[in-house]
C-alpha positions, 0 to 999 in steps of 0.5 A, a space after each residue: 492173848 496174854 505174854 504169858 499165853 493165855 490164849 481164854 479164860 480159863 473158866 468155862 464161858 457162856 454161850 447161847 445154844 441152837 435153841 436160844 438159851 444158854 449153856 455152859 461150854 468149857 475151854 477145850 485143852 486147845 484153850 480155844 473158845 468154842 461157840 454154837 447156834 446163832 443166838 447172841 452169845 452170851 453178853 455180847 449184846 446191846 447195851 453191853 460194853 464189849 469185854 473181848 477182841 477176837 481172832 477166828 480161826 475156825 468159823 463166823 461171827 456176825 455183828 449186827 444192830 437191831 432197829 424196830 425188830 428187824 437185826 440189819 447186818 453190818 459186818 461177817 468175820 471169817 477164817 484169819 480175821 480179827 472181831 468184835 465190836 471194835 469201838 466198844 471194846 477201844 473205848 469200854 463202852 456200851 455197844 450199839 452192836 449185837 454179836 453173834 456165831 452163824 456156824 460152829 465158831 472157834 476164837 482166841 479171845 483177849 480182854 483190854 487190860 490184856 492187851 493194855 499189858 500186851 501193849 505195855 511189855 512189847 511196844 512194837 505190838 502197837 504198829 501191828 495192832 494198828 495196821 489190822 485196824 486199819 485195813 478193818 477201817 478201810 473196808 468198813 469206809 467201802 462198806 459205807 461208801 458202796 451204799 451211798 454211790 455204788 447200785 444193789 447189783 454193784 454190791 452184790 458183785 463187789 461181795 463176790 468177787 471179794 468175798 464168795 464164802 459168804 454167799 453160801 455160808 450167810 443165811 440169805 436174810 442176813 446177806 440182803 441187810 448187808 447189801 442193803 436190800 430186802 432177802 426178794 430183792 436179792 433173791 430177783 437180783 440173783 435169778 436176774 444174774 444167771 439169766 445175763 450167765 445163759 
């Protein structure tokens, strides 16, 4: 998003289709990028440099790692969040993460050069962005410490309390890796908690 109001590139954007093949999806009149399907979105794969960050008016993005052929969910970005691969974007270095849309998702994108220009033209924006990044850092720190100190049940209950929308929007196997357990273990955990309510 530049000072002149460029919310996204005007050119057609390459996105991943549900069949795994890439398609051309032009930016609409509302100048938001639309992404469909659950394949890696064009250049947003491991080893590439994150060229953009996103504000999400609608939808859900997932960042994840791939280790020995298994993808491991790191975080989920939903409505009202700024999402992307922060470290790669801020350092302009290759990322170890992948990024994908889990459902039909609308994003407003800003490139690294555009953000630097915005910082130069609107200095107070630096403090705003810093606050946003600090909040995200606190959340990621909680995820990390929770995996060290909390039980899977405690992590799941925390998710139910603070981000209940993920329970129905994220596939179980992806949610399980985010919690640090297997899909089978998550099913058993849910069953056990359901029995306690009766």
